[in-house]
C-alpha positions in Angstrom: 25.3 -2.6 6.9 23.2 0.1 5.0 23.7 0.3 1.2 25.6 3.5 0.4 24.3 6.0 -2.1 27.2 5.1 -4.4 26.3 1.5 -4.4 22.6 2.4 -5.1 23.7 4.4 -8.1 25.7 1.7 -9.3 22.8 -0.7 -8.9 20.5 1.7 -10.7 23.0 1.9 -13.6 22.5 -2.0 -14.0 18.9 -1.6 -14.6 17.5 -1.2 -18.1 17.0 2.3 -19.3 13.3 3.3 -19.6 11.1 2.4 -21.5 12.9 -1.0 -21.2 11.9 -2.6 -17.9 12.4 -5.8 -15.9 10.3 -7.6 -13.2 11.3 -6.9 -9.6 12.7 -9.8 -7.5 13.4 -10.6 -3.9 17.1 -10.0 -4.6 16.4 -6.3 -5.2 15.0 -5.7 -1.6 18.1 -4.3 0.0 19.0 -1.5 -2.4 15.4 -0.6 -3.1 14.7 -0.3 0.7 17.8 1.9 0.9 16.7 4.0 -2.0 13.3 4.4 -0.4 15.0 5.5 2.8 16.9 8.1 1.0 13.8 9.5 -0.7 11.0 8.6 1.7 7.3 9.1 0.8 3.9 9.0 2.4 2.1 7.0 -0.3 1.1 3.5 0.6 2.1 1.8 -2.6 5.8 2.7 -2.4 7.2 -0.1 -0.2 9.2 -3.0 -1.4 6.7 -5.4 0.0 3.8 -3.8 -1.8 5.5 -3.6 -5.2 6.7 -7.2 -5.0 3.4 -8.9 -3.9 1.4 -7.1 -6.6 3.8 -7.8 -9.3 1.4 -10.2 -11.2 -1.4 -7.7 -11.5 -1.9 -5.8 -14.6 1.8 -5.3 -15.5 2.7 -3.9 -12.1 6.2 -3.8 -10.5 8.4 -3.6 -13.6 11.4 -1.5 -12.7 14.0 0.5 -14.8 16.1 3.6 -14.4 16.1 7.1 -16.1 18.6 9.7 -15.3 19.5 8.4 -11.8 15.9 7.7 -10.8 14.1 4.3 -10.3 10.9 4.0 -12.4 8.3 1.5 -11.3 5.3 0.5 -13.4 1.8 0.4 -11.7 -1.7 -0.3 -12.8 -5.1 1.0 -11.8 -8.3 -0.3 -13.6 -9.5 3.4 -14.0 -6.2 4.7 -15.3 -4.7 1.8 -17.2 -1.0 1.3 -17.1 0.8 4.0 -15.1 4.1 4.8 -13.5 4.6 5.5 -9.8 6.3 8.7 -8.9 9.9 8.4 -9.9 12.3 7.7 -7.0 15.3 10.0 -6.9 16.4 13.6 -6.3 14.3 15.3 -9.1 11.0 13.5 -9.8 9.5 16.7 -11.2 12.2 16.9 -13.9 11.7 13.2 -14.8 8.0 13.5 -15.0 8.2 16.8 -17.1 10.5 15.0 -19.5 7.8 12.2 -19.8 5.0 14.6 -20.6 6.7 15.7 -23.9 6.8 13.8 -27.1 8.7 10.5 -26.9 8.5 6.8 -26.4 6.7 5.8 -23.2 7.0 2.1 -23.9 5.3 -0.5 -26.1 2.1 -0.4 -24.2 2.2 3.3 -23.5 2.0 4.2 -19.8 -0.8 6.7 -19.7 -0.3 8.4 -16.3 2.1 9.3 -13.5 0.4 8.1 -10.3 0.9 8.7 -6.6 2.0 12.3 -6.9 1.7 14.3 -3.7 2.9 17.7 -2.3 5.4 19.4 -2.8 5.9 17.6 -6.0 2.4 18.6 -7.3 3.2 22.3 -6.7 6.5 21.8 -8.5 4.8 20.3 -11.6 2.3 23.0 -11.5 4.9 25.6 -11.7 6.2 23.9 -14.7 2.9 24.4 -16.4 1.5 20.9 -15.8 -1.8 20.1 -14.1 -1.9 17.1 -11.8 -5.4 16.1 -10.8 -6.4 15.0 -7.3 -8.2 11.6 -7.2 -10.3 11.1 -4.1 -10.7 7.4 -4.4 -6.9 6.9 -4.1 -6.3 9.2 -1.0 -4.6 7.3 1.7 -6.2 7.3 5.2 -3.7 8.0 7.9 -4.5 7.5 11.6 -2.9 8.4 14.9 -1.6 5.2 16.3 -2.3 6.4 19.8 -6.0 7.0 18.8 -6.3 3.6 17.3 -4.9 2.0 20.5 -6.9 4.1 23.0 -10.2 4.5 21.1 -11.2 7.2 23.5 -14.2 9.6 23.4 -17.6 9.6 21.8 -16.3 9.3 18.3 -15.1 5.8 19.0 -18.2 4.6 20.7 -19.1 2.2 17.9 -15.6 0.6 17.8 -15.6 0.1 21.6 -19.1 -1.4 21.6 -18.2 -3.9 18.8 -15.0 -4.9 20.7 -16.8 -5.4 23.9 -19.3 -7.7 22.2 -16.5 -9.8 20.9 -14.3 -9.9 23.8 -17.0 -10.6 26.3 -18.7 -13.5 24.3 -15.7 -15.1 22.5 -12.5 -16.9 23.5 -10.1 -14.5 21.7 -6.4 -14.9 21.5 -4.1 -12.4 19.7 -0.8 -13.7 18.3 2.0 -12.3 16.2 1.9 -14.0 12.8 4.5 -16.6 12.1 5.1 -19.2 9.4 3.2 -21.7 11.5 0.0 -19.7 10.8 0.3 -19.8 7.1 -2.0 -22.6 6.3 -4.7 -21.4 8.7 -4.4 -17.9 7.2 -4.8 -19.3 3.8 -8.0 -21.2 5.0 -9.4 -17.9 6.4 -8.6 -16.1 3.1 -10.4 -18.9 1.1 -13.5 -18.5 3.4 -13.4 -14.7 3.1 -13.2 -14.9 -0.7 -16.0 -17.4 -0.9 -18.2 -15.1 1.1 -17.1 -12.0 -0.9 -17.1 -13.8 -4.4 -13.5 -12.8 -5.1 -13.4 -14.7 -8.4 -16.1 -12.5 -9.8 -14.1 -9.3 -9.4 -10.6 -8.9 -10.9 -9.4 -6.5 -8.1 -10.5 -8.9 -5.4 -9.0 -11.8 -7.1 -5.7 -9.9 -7.5 -5.8 -9.1 -3.8 -6.1 -12.7 -3.0 -3.0 -13.5 -5.0 -1.1 -10.6 -3.3 -2.0 -11.8 0.1 -0.8 -15.3 -0.7 2.5 -13.8 -2.0 2.8 -11.9 1.3 2.1 -15.0 3.4 4.6 -17.0 1.4 7.4 -14.4 1.9 6.7 -12.7 5.2 10.3 -12.9 6.5 12.1 -12.3 3.1 9.9 -9.1 2.6 10.2 -7.8 6.2 6.5 -7.8 6.7 4.8 -7.9 10.1 1.5 -9.5 10.8 -0.9 -10.8 13.5 -3.8 -13.2 13.8 -6.8 -13.4 16.2 -7.9 -17.0 17.1 -11.4 -17.7 18.2 -11.7 -21.0 20.1 -8.3 -21.9 18.8 -9.0 -21.2 15.1 -7.7 -18.2 13.1 -10.6 -16.0 12.3 -8.8 -12.6 11.6 -5.5 -11.6 10.2 -3.6 -8.5 9.3 -0.3 -7.7 7.4 1.7 -4.5 7.2 5.2 -3.0 7.2 7.2 0.0 7.7 6.4 2.9 5.3 8.8 5.6 6.7 10.3 6.5 10.0 7.0 7.7 11.5 4.4 5.6 9.7 3.5 2.0 9.3 1.3 0.8 6.4 -1.4 -1.9 6.8 -1.7 -3.8 3.5 -4.3 -6.5 4.5 -6.9 -6.9 7.2 -9.3 -9.9 6.8 -11.8 -11.3 9.3 -14.5 -14.0 9.2 -17.5 -11.8 8.1 -19.8 -13.9 10.3 -18.2 -12.8 13.5 -18.9 -9.3 14.7 -16.2 -7.3 16.3 -13.1 -9.1 14.9 -12.1 -6.2 12.6 -12.1 -3.8 15.6 -10.2 -6.3 17.8 -7.4 -7.0 15.4 -7.0 -3.4 14.4 -6.7 -2.2 18.0 -4.4 -5.1 19.1 -2.1 -4.8 16.1 -1.7 -1.1 16.5 -1.0 -1.6 20.3 1.3 -4.5 20.1 3.0 -4.6 16.8 3.3 -0.9 15.8 4.9 0.6 18.8 7.3 3.2 17.9 5.3 4.5 14.9 3.3 7.8 15.3 0.9 7.1 12.4 -0.8 4.1 10.6 -1.6 4.4 6.9 -4.5 2.2 6.1 -4.4 2.8 2.4 -7.3 4.0 0.1 -11.1 3.2 -0.2 -11.0 2.8 -4.1 -14.3 4.6 -4.2 -16.2 1.6 -2.5 -18.9 3.2 -0.3 -18.9 0.7 2.5 -15.1 0.8 2.8 -15.2 4.5 2.8 -17.7 4.6 5.6 -15.6 2.2 7.6 -12.4 4.2 7.2 -14.1 7.5 7.8 -15.6 6.0 11.0 -12.2 5.7 12.5 -11.6 9.4 12.0 -8.3 9.7 10.2 -5.7 12.2 11.4 -5.1 13.2 7.9 -5.2 12.1 4.2 -2.3 11.6 1.9 -4.0 13.4 -1.2 -2.7 11.6 -4.3 -2.8 13.0 -7.8 -2.4 11.7 -11.3 -0.9 13.3 -14.4 -1.5 12.3 -18.0 1.8 11.4 -19.7 2.8 12.3 -23.2 0.7 15.5 -23.1 0.2 18.5 -20.9 -3.6 18.3 -21.0 -5.4 17.7 -17.8 -7.3 14.5 -16.8 -10.1 15.4 -14.5 -10.0 13.7 -11.0 -12.9 13.0 -8.7 
């Protein structure tokens, strides 16, 4: 039975009042999901699964409440500690109050992150100046386009898929608990090739993926694998973002086998994401190779995310 607004408000009242915060836990899922359903968004970060699995990175995923809104801490290396857009009926009012003098917490949250329209215009009318950050824009694709891959613009993807499917013994399967160990083995191989331990972001992503694999059912995540000659060589994990959009949090494939990324992307969209109109494949974080790959799939649109410096009305330049 869905959590009622009254029950959500009562739950919020039990949270510490910002700037005091506590860590999110699996027991928070029901009411947080209900809160997100009441106040849906397009940004990829704002799902319970995403907040939970990244909770050990840079002080992320601490929660509290302020005037009937849920506050969630976040972290970006470029921005430092930040707050996700407040979840509730008047996020502009909450953010405006945080831009004045006052206590933003012991470690000072520097920015509000993940601001999108119409909130950005609301804040601008209040005299604040959010800045667009291109590296953080979410890429959103038509699910139908991802399934059909029709026309000249998808020639490369079709060619890579044909090479893989014609030369390899490929099997697509929905991800289950039985796949966990093999998925971890693939992630270890992927990390060895990509030198995860040398990059803090990649190392954190490795931990987040392991968290996702450990708690797939409890988090309501959906996943799939592709086996080559009976061995898992590609995986993907996502979840519902809003009524029309699914979000893909992870997609990993053996770098030594061409075409696997194209295969698992197409199969997952076709077989696991039926019922969604769009697929949000998150941001490129300014990595040139990742940007080329995401642009090569011709997004239907972007979710243009903005940031705002807290504690002051001065503008922080975006890219």
